[in-house]
C-alpha positions, 0 to 999 in steps of 0.5 A: 438487532443492534441499535444503530448507535451501538454499531462498530466497524468489523473487528480488524477494520477501520474507517478512513475519515478525512485526515486518514484518507488524505494521508493514505492517498498521499502514500499511494500518490507519492508511490505512484509518481515515484515508480512512474519514473521507472516506467511502471503503469497503473492497473487494477484487478477485482478485489475478489477472484476465484479461490483457485487463483490463491489456492494454486499460488499460495499453496494449500499448506500456507497459513494464508490459505489454511487460516486467513483467506476470506472465502465464500460460495456465491449465489452461482455456486462459485468459490470466491475469495477476497484477495489476500495479496496482489501478485497472484491477481496480477499474474491471473490478469496477465494470463487471462489478458493474453499479455505474453506478447507484450513483455516486458511489463511493468505494473503498479497497483494499489488497493484493499487486501483481506486476511483473517488475522488476529488484529493487532497494532500494524496488522488489520483484516482489511488493509491496503497495499501498494504493489509493483510487478516486473514481468518478463525480465530474467536478469538480476538487473530487474531485481536491482530496479525494483529494489531501487524503485522501493527505495525511491518510494521510501525516499519520497515519503521521507522515511528511507533513513528509518529503514534497513534493506535486508537481502538474501538469495533463495538460489535456483531450483537446484539450490533450493532442493539441496538446501531443503533436504539439508534443512529437513535432515537437520530439523528431524533431530529436533522433532520433539522440540519443534512447535506444533506449527513448525512440526506440521511444516516440516514435511509440507513447507520446511523453509517456512520454519525459518520464519517461526516466531516461536522462541523454542523454534528460533533457538533451534533455527540458530544452528540450522544449515546456511542457505549460502552453502547450497547455492549453485555457481549460477545462483551465486553469480546471480546474487553477486550481480544483484549486490553489485547493482545495488552497490553501483547505485548507492543502495545499502543493504544487510545480508539476512540468511534467514530471510526466505519465501516458503513457496517453491516458485520463489527464487533468487532475490528476497528482500525486505525494507524493515524498521524498528519504529513500528514495534513488532510489525517491522516490514514496510516493503517486502518482495522478491523474484518468483520466476515459476509463478505464472507457469504454475498458474497455467501460463507460459514460463515467465520470469517475474519480480516485485514487491508490496508495501503496507499503506497503513504502516507507511503512513504511520512511519511517515507521519504525514501531516496535512492542513485541511484546505481553508475555504472561502465562506460565502455569507448571504444576508436576505432572500435575494442574496440567498438565491444568488449565492449558489451561482456565485459559489459555483463560479468561484469553484470553476475558478479553482477556489474551495468555497463553503456556502452557509445554508441557514442561520442569521449573520452571527451564526453563519460567521461563527460557522465560517470560523469553525471551518477555518475559512480564510475569508468571508464574502458577505452579500446583502441587499445593499451590496447587491444593489451595488453589484458588489460584496464585502470581503472580510479577511478572517485572520486580520479582520480587515474588510473591503468592498469588491465588485462581483465581476472582480471576485476572482482577482480579489480572492487570488491571495486566498486560493 
């Protein structure tokens, strides 16, 4: 057994110490406030689900299911998986909660996700996401709204100018079937040059080959058929309305014909907000339309669209910096002051002050601790002050001090709130 001093976090995870925790919380809070302007309401699902929830939605051939899911059998013999993403869990909640009669629904959620990936910069095994889902809206205006909400989140974080919105369409099922056939016919001529992963996908999930990072695959893909050539008139019209909606509200975008989603329930709009400021892991928000998902899971046919964003990546991109709150330090001198100090501290906390109470040490040590925690002021309470029902208030920046009646502390400390 390892000695405690040698223990480290599990590879691909890290601790959220106070500075990071505050930055990550700020990302979530700003996102929550931004999407609330569109009517998205916060909800939460358990961090683990029956494995079938993800196997059915992500597909048995996807990398997430075959390589990345944290799955285990619990003591009751159930197959359980730590959630790798939020959309499937929200779809399950929609079905099990019997929410079909309440459409349309707008959800915001946040929390940890888990994937067994090769840890690298911007990619963790336990990571955190913000996520919105719009259920029950089949019109392209729904896609415009969620993209606008994503842009507003990035604006609230001060990073919208660091990102580019990449946009594509996957068309309807007829478009997808036609394109898949054309893509497979094209790729069949390069079977001897495809990477091992892409060769496996050729039969099961050929659209995922367009996502390949293998250099050889990318050279082949460069001349692959264009998805836009296989769109039905209805699919073209849907995409045109999405672009018109974005143009109308002033959201710029770049068309990316290679931006795809590998699973069959995805359709029409696919998009990503990407950045070059984070190295290889450039996507900070990604999403699209998934009209077939809830039906595949056993629910009623229900259109859906949404996106997810990585909290850690957004926090790194935003470079949020917070000064820790500067407390008021109470420095009791003597036993009687030590007994009264906790009550005074609680009274000030009730009034909204951040208060640190020294627990031990002489005056010099307690004042040294007050400076160490960057206290803005110190209340010195000794026997002489107690006899006068007063305290000495010392400004720790200027060094100025004055005597203050104990029943006037809230008013005297107002500048230090």
